[in-house]
Every structure is written in C-alpha cells, then in structure tokens.
C-alpha positions in Angstrom: -50.3 -84.7 -131.7 -50.3 -84.1 -127.9 -53.4 -86.1 -127.4 -51.8 -89.0 -129.3 -48.7 -88.7 -127.1 -50.8 -88.8 -124.0 -52.6 -91.8 -125.2 -49.4 -93.8 -125.8 -47.7 -92.5 -122.7 -45.0 -90.5 -124.4 -44.4 -87.2 -122.6 -44.5 -84.1 -124.8 -41.0 -83.1 -123.6 -39.6 -85.9 -125.7 -40.6 -84.2 -128.9 -38.7 -81.0 -128.2 -35.8 -82.1 -126.0 -34.3 -78.8 -125.3 -37.4 -77.7 -123.5 -36.2 -79.5 -120.5 -33.9 -76.7 -119.5 -35.2 -73.6 -121.3 -38.7 -72.1 -120.8 -40.1 -71.8 -124.3 -42.5 -69.2 -125.6 -41.7 -69.4 -129.2 -44.6 -69.1 -131.7 -45.2 -71.0 -134.9 -45.0 -68.8 -138.0 -48.2 -70.0 -139.6 -50.1 -68.6 -136.7 -48.4 -65.2 -136.8 -49.3 -63.6 -140.1 -52.0 -61.1 -140.2 -53.4 -59.3 -143.3 -52.5 -55.9 -141.7 -48.9 -57.1 -141.1 -48.8 -55.2 -137.8 -46.3 -56.4 -135.2 -47.6 -59.1 -132.9 -45.6 -57.3 -130.2 -43.4 -54.3 -130.2 -40.6 -56.4 -128.6 -40.6 -59.3 -131.0 -37.8 -61.0 -132.8 -36.8 -63.8 -135.2 -33.4 -65.3 -135.0 -32.4 -66.3 -138.5 -30.1 -69.3 -139.0 -26.5 -68.3 -138.4 -24.4 -68.9 -141.5 -21.6 -71.4 -141.4 -18.5 -69.8 -142.9 -16.1 -72.4 -141.5 -13.5 -73.9 -143.8 -15.3 -77.2 -143.2 -19.0 -77.2 -144.5 -19.7 -80.1 -142.2 -19.6 -77.7 -139.3 -23.1 -76.5 -140.1 -24.5 -78.5 -137.3 -22.5 -76.2 -135.0 -23.9 -73.0 -136.4 -27.5 -74.4 -136.4 -26.9 -75.5 -132.8 -25.9 -72.0 -131.9 -29.0 -70.6 -133.5 -31.2 -72.9 -131.5 -29.5 -72.1 -128.2 -29.9 -68.4 -128.7 -33.6 -68.9 -129.6 -34.0 -70.9 -126.4 -32.2 -68.3 -124.3 -34.3 -65.4 -125.7 -37.5 -67.4 -125.3 -36.9 -67.4 -121.6 -37.3 -63.6 -121.5 -40.9 -62.9 -120.6 -41.0 -59.4 -122.2 -39.8 -60.7 -125.6 -41.8 -62.7 -128.2 -39.6 -65.1 -130.1 -40.3 -66.9 -133.3 -39.9 -70.7 -133.0 -36.9 -72.6 -134.3 -39.0 -74.6 -136.8 -40.4 -71.4 -138.3 -37.0 -69.6 -138.3 -35.3 -72.5 -140.1 -37.7 -72.2 -143.0 -35.7 -69.1 -144.0 -32.4 -70.9 -144.2 -30.9 -70.6 -147.6 -33.6 -68.4 -149.0 -33.1 -65.1 -150.8 -35.8 -63.3 -149.0 -35.0 -59.7 -147.8 -35.2 -58.8 -144.2 -38.3 -56.8 -145.0 -39.9 -59.9 -146.5 -39.1 -61.8 -143.4 -40.5 -59.4 -140.9 -43.7 -58.9 -142.9 -44.2 -62.6 -143.2 -43.8 -63.4 -139.5 -45.1 -60.1 -138.0 -42.1 -59.2 -135.8 -40.1 -56.1 -135.5 -36.5 -57.2 -135.0 -34.2 -59.7 -136.7 -31.1 -61.2 -135.4 -28.7 -62.6 -138.0 -25.1 -63.7 -137.9 -22.3 -66.1 -138.9 -20.1 -68.6 -137.3 -16.6 -69.6 -138.2 -15.2 -72.6 -136.4 -11.7 -73.8 -137.2 -10.1 -76.3 -134.8 -10.6 -75.0 -131.3 -11.1 -71.4 -132.5 -14.4 -69.8 -133.1 -15.5 -66.4 -134.4 -19.1 -65.3 -134.2 -20.6 -62.2 -135.8 -24.1 -61.1 -134.8 -26.2 -58.1 -135.6 -29.7 -56.9 -134.5 -31.8 -55.1 -137.1 -35.0 -53.1 -136.8 -37.1 -54.6 -139.6 -39.5 -51.6 -139.6 -36.7 -49.3 -140.8 -34.0 -51.7 -141.9 -31.5 -50.1 -139.6 -28.8 -51.7 -137.4 -29.6 -51.5 -133.6 -26.6 -53.5 -132.4 -23.7 -55.5 -133.8 -20.7 -57.3 -132.3 -17.9 -59.8 -133.0 -16.8 -62.5 -130.7 -13.5 -64.3 -131.0 -12.5 -67.1 -128.7 -12.1 -70.8 -128.2 -14.7 -73.5 -127.9 -14.6 -73.3 -124.2 -16.1 -69.8 -124.5 -19.2 -70.9 -126.4 -21.6 -70.8 -123.5 -20.3 -67.4 -122.3 -20.7 -66.1 -125.9 -24.3 -67.3 -126.1 -25.1 -65.6 -122.9 -23.4 -62.4 -124.0 -25.4 -62.3 -127.3 -28.7 -62.8 -125.5 -27.9 -60.3 -122.8 -26.8 -57.7 -125.4 -30.1 -58.1 -127.3 -32.1 -57.6 -124.1 -30.1 -54.5 -123.3 -30.5 -53.1 -126.9 -34.2 -53.6 -126.6 -34.2 -52.0 -123.1 -35.5 -55.2 -121.5 -34.8 -55.5 -117.8 -34.0 -59.1 -117.0 -35.4 -60.6 -113.8 -33.1 -62.6 -111.5 -34.7 -65.8 -112.7 -34.1 -64.9 -116.3 -30.4 -64.0 -115.6 -30.0 -67.5 -114.0 -31.6 -69.2 -117.0 -29.3 -67.3 -119.4 -26.2 -68.3 -117.4 -27.0 -72.0 -117.2 -24.7 -74.5 -118.7 -26.6 -77.7 -119.2 -23.7 -79.8 -120.3 -20.3 -79.4 -118.7 -18.1 -81.2 -121.2 -17.6 -79.6 -124.6 -17.0 -83.0 -126.2 -20.4 -84.1 -124.9 -22.0 -80.9 -126.0 -20.6 -81.4 -129.5 -22.1 -84.9 -129.5 -25.4 -83.5 -128.5 -25.4 -80.9 -131.3 -24.5 -83.5 -133.8 -27.3 -85.8 -132.6 -29.9 -83.1 -132.7 -28.9 -82.3 -136.3 -29.2 -85.9 -137.3 -32.7 -86.3 -135.8 -33.9 -83.4 -137.9 -32.9 -85.4 -141.0 -35.9 -87.7 -140.2 -34.2 -90.7 -141.7 -33.3 -94.1 -140.4 -29.6 -93.5 -140.9 -29.8 -90.1 -139.2 -31.6 -91.6 -136.2 -29.0 -94.4 -136.0 -26.2 -91.8 -136.0 -28.0 -89.6 -133.4 -28.3 -92.5 -131.0 -24.7 -93.4 -131.4 -23.7 -89.8 -130.6 -26.0 -89.6 -127.6 -24.9 -92.9 -126.2 -21.3 -91.9 -126.6 -22.0 -88.6 -124.8 -23.6 -90.4 -121.9 -20.6 -92.7 -121.7 -18.2 -89.8 -121.5 -20.2 -87.4 -119.4 -22.5 -89.6 -117.3 -26.2 -89.1 -116.8 -27.7 -85.9 -118.3 -31.3 -84.8 -118.6 -30.8 -83.1 -121.9 -29.1 -86.1 -123.5 -31.7 -88.5 -122.2 -34.5 -86.3 -123.5 -32.9 -86.1 -126.9 -32.3 -89.9 -126.9 -36.0 -90.4 -126.1 -36.9 -88.2 -129.0 -34.7 -90.3 -131.3 -36.3 -93.6 -130.3 -39.8 -92.1 -130.6 -39.1 -90.9 -134.1 -38.3 -94.4 -135.3 -41.9 -95.3 -134.4 -43.4 -91.9 -135.4 -41.9 -92.0 -138.9 -42.9 -95.6 -139.5 -39.3 -96.7 -139.8 -39.5 -99.2 -137.0 -42.9 -99.7 -135.6 -41.9 -102.2 -133.0 -43.4 -101.1 -129.7 -40.1 -101.7 -128.1 -39.0 -98.3 -129.4 -41.9 -96.6 -127.7 -40.8 -98.4 -124.5 -37.2 -97.1 -124.9 -38.6 -93.6 -125.5 -40.6 -93.8 -122.3 -37.6 -95.1 -120.3 
C-alpha cells in the first residue's frame, strides 16, 4: 500500500490522519500472536473500545473517539507497547473474556472503560487490568464537562504510566498535554468525521467532508482537520466510489 501511495503522490500520513500529532508505535494484531502466547513485552497494553452508556446511542462516535485518543497518547510512550486502534476495535461488541483477549494479542495489560455523555456533562470510568492474573491494577472515575475532555484524557494516560511504573520523559509529557484542537465544537466535528470515514461508504465520506469543512470554517486552518479531509478525499478513489483523479488532487492539496 505504501508503495502505491508513493507512486501516486499521496503521503502516508493521509491514511491515518491522527499520526500528524501523535507519535505512533501501535502494532497490528495479526503480527502479534505467537504459539507460545508469551508477552511481546512486559509493559504492553491493549485499550479496548470504551462502551457508550450515554442516553443517546448516537454518541458512540464520542466513546470511540476517546478510545482512539488514549491509544494515541499511550503510543507516544517509548517504554510501552500499544496495540493498534484497528486491532483493538475488532474486539468491539464481542463476548470474549479478558483472558481470551490477552492471549490473542500477546499483551499483559488491558484498559477498558465506559463513557456517559449527556448534554455538556461527561462521566468516564476506566480500569487497568493485569491479564496474566485477571486482577485490577488501577481504576478511576472522572466527572466533568466537555471542556474537561482533554485534561481527562491526559490524566488517564498519566495514571496508566504511573501504575506501570513508567517514568515519562519531558517530551512524552509535552505530547500527552497537547491539545491539537482548541474549540470543542470543532473537535466534535472532527470526531464525527473520523467515525464517518470508517464506514467506508459514499454517504459516510460525504458526511465526513461536510463535518470537516464546517470545522475549518469555525476554527480556521488546522493540520489535523486537513489531514482527515485528505483521507476522506483519498478514500473516494481508494474504494472505487469516485475514481475521478480530481479526488486524488484534492487529497494531495
């Protein structure tokens, strides 16, 4: 795939837009499993999709977005191996036990949780589990308003690092504290757009572009939004929905 992208002039960053502001080291699940089922690394973790327990089931885009942001945060920690978003999401809605999960991906720790969003209020519950013994290492609850979401994400990631006795470098602390989008309204459009792109449908891509363009109108130029927009345009062509080369040109722009 990367060779194809290079040939047509599409930068790899377009395919996974959130890479532009988080250093990723996440690993695909199908490359992890070993017959011995030993841990790939003692400090290794999978972040399972956070459950949406909001009154509105349509808020699932928000809980999935939180899951991805925590994966991105943790992936910036050099001393921690983190399973990729695409692999973690395969466990969404399954009835597999935690022991099944850790055996399948070859990691020791599991982070799971839930998100309740009602109006401007949010409640997030997260717990870190040692998959080798099925014991709780750390758990916490976070109550706040939407304006607190970035601080909560940072607190969750820092708490996990502390629980695993990982000493964060100055650079890692800076990465965890970054807020790539200042406006919560724009951030909400970004999360909705990303969710729509994952649907891999023409209607989903149309909605994603609408959300992203709206976000750019409100918040001005933003690397993260532009990268996500490039991904949406590329997917029209990549999925064979609209094979006009003008979409590749828009993706490059």
